[in-house]
N, C-alpha and C positions, 0 to 999 in steps of 0.2 A: 318894531324896527329890528333889522338884523345887521350885524357887522361880522364879516368873515375874515378869518386868518389874521387876527390882530394879536399883538404881544402885549402882555401886561404883567403886573405883580399883584399877588394876593397880600392883603393886610388883614390879619385875624386877631389883632390886639386892640385893647381898649385905649382910646385916646386920652392922654393926660398931658396938658401943657407943660413944657419945660423938660420933658423926658424924651430921650431918644427911643426909637421904635423897639430896640432890643431890650430896653429897660422896662417897657410896659408889660403888663400881664395879659395873658390870652383871654379872649372872650370865652364864655361858656359855650360848649357845642350847641349849635342851633341858633345862637345869636347872630346878628348881622355882621357880615364881613364885607370888605371892599375889594374890588378888582380895579386897579389903577392902570390907565392906558395913556401913553404919551403920543400926541399928534403934532406933527409940524403944521404950520399955518395952512399950507396948501392942501393938506390931507384931512383937516378937521371938518367933519360933516357939519353942515349948517344947522341941522336939527339939534345938535348937542353943544353947539358953540357957547351957548349961554351958561353952561355948567362947567366950562373949562377954566382952569386956573393956570395962568401963564407963568412959567418959571422965569425969574429975573436973570438967573445965571445962564440957562441954556436957551431960553426963548421957546421951549417946548410947551405945548398946551396939554395939561394933565386933566383927564376926566375920571372921576370915581364912579364906578358902576356898583350899585348897592345890591348885595345878595343876601336874601333871607333864606337859609337852607330849607326851611319848612315849606316855602312857597316856590322854590326854584328846583328845576329838574337838572340833574347832572348826567352827562353822557361821556363815554369814551370815544376815541376817534372812529371806532367801528359802529357807532351809534347805539351801543349797548348802554342801557340805563344803569346808573350806579348811585349809591348813597353819597352824600357830600363827604369828601375825604376828611380825615382828622385834621384839625387846624394846625397842629404841630408839623404835619407833613407838607402842607402847601404854603404856610406862612412865609412871606419873603421870597418865595419861589417865582421864577419867571416862566410863563407858560404861553404857548400859542393856542388860541381858542377861537371858537365861533360863539357869538352872543345873540340871543333873542331877548329884547328888552322893551319896556314901555317907558315913555317920558311923562313925568307928572309935573304939573305947574301949580304948586300949592303955595299958600302964604301962611306964615306963622308955624303952627304945629302940623299943618297938612303935609302930606307927602310931596316932596319936591326933589327932582333929580331923575337919574336913570336907574330904573329898577329891573334887574335881570329876572326873566321868566325861565330861561333855560341856557345852560352853558355846555358846550361840547369841548372837552379838553383834548386837544390834538396831540400835544407832546410838551414835555418840559424843555425849556430852551436855556436853562442856566449854563449848560455846556455849549460853548460856541462852536465845537467841532462835531462833524458827522463821522460816522463809522467809515473806516477805509477797509475795503474787502481784502486786499492783499497785504495788510499790515502784519507784523510779527508780534503776536501776543505774548511770546516768551522772551522778549528782548532783555528783560532783567533777570531771567532765570539761567542765563548762560553761565557756565562755570569759568572760573578764572583760568586762563591757559597756563599760568605759572603755579597753580595750586597742585599739591601732591595728588596722585591718582587715587589713593585710598584715603578714606576719611579716618578720623581718629577712632571712631567706633569700630571700623573694620580692622584697624590695627590692634585694638584691644581684644578683639575676638581671637586673634591668633597668638596672643601672649599666654604662655603657660606659667602659672605661679606655683612654685613648689615650696610648700611650707614644711616639708619633712627635712630635718637636719641630716646632713651627710654623715656617714659613719667613718670618721677619721680619728686617728689617735690625737689626743691633745699633746701639745708640745711640752708640757711639764709633767 
């Protein structure tokens, strides 16, 4: 099954009950990671509805897509294959992706859930803003209009220090 242009979050840490996500340790590289996607009721695909966990607070249905980096292919937005990114780089990050996955219906220790075969990472969406073409990138580099024209360093270059005593007669 394929889902295109969906946003979700990577979780690359070991689960431990009672600890917040930031307090948990990272999985070893190559171990399973999750990509969690939130769906409103009307957008939740029927095929994955049984794997959704509904949030009591927000009413959003969250589905965990399981990723085993050894069995999953990663692609950039230009369809160029890449290695799985380092966990510290993607953990907790929000990304727009395309997913190709299988659904497994297992019991007990058998595989059960949504298993990703390939993921195309389109872009990171942590930043809610898009680039603005005519923006001023030097907005904070403007000089203070009340500042002196020459910097301290420039003034020090023009100072002459004369350590030679003047030849004057002493008053006594």
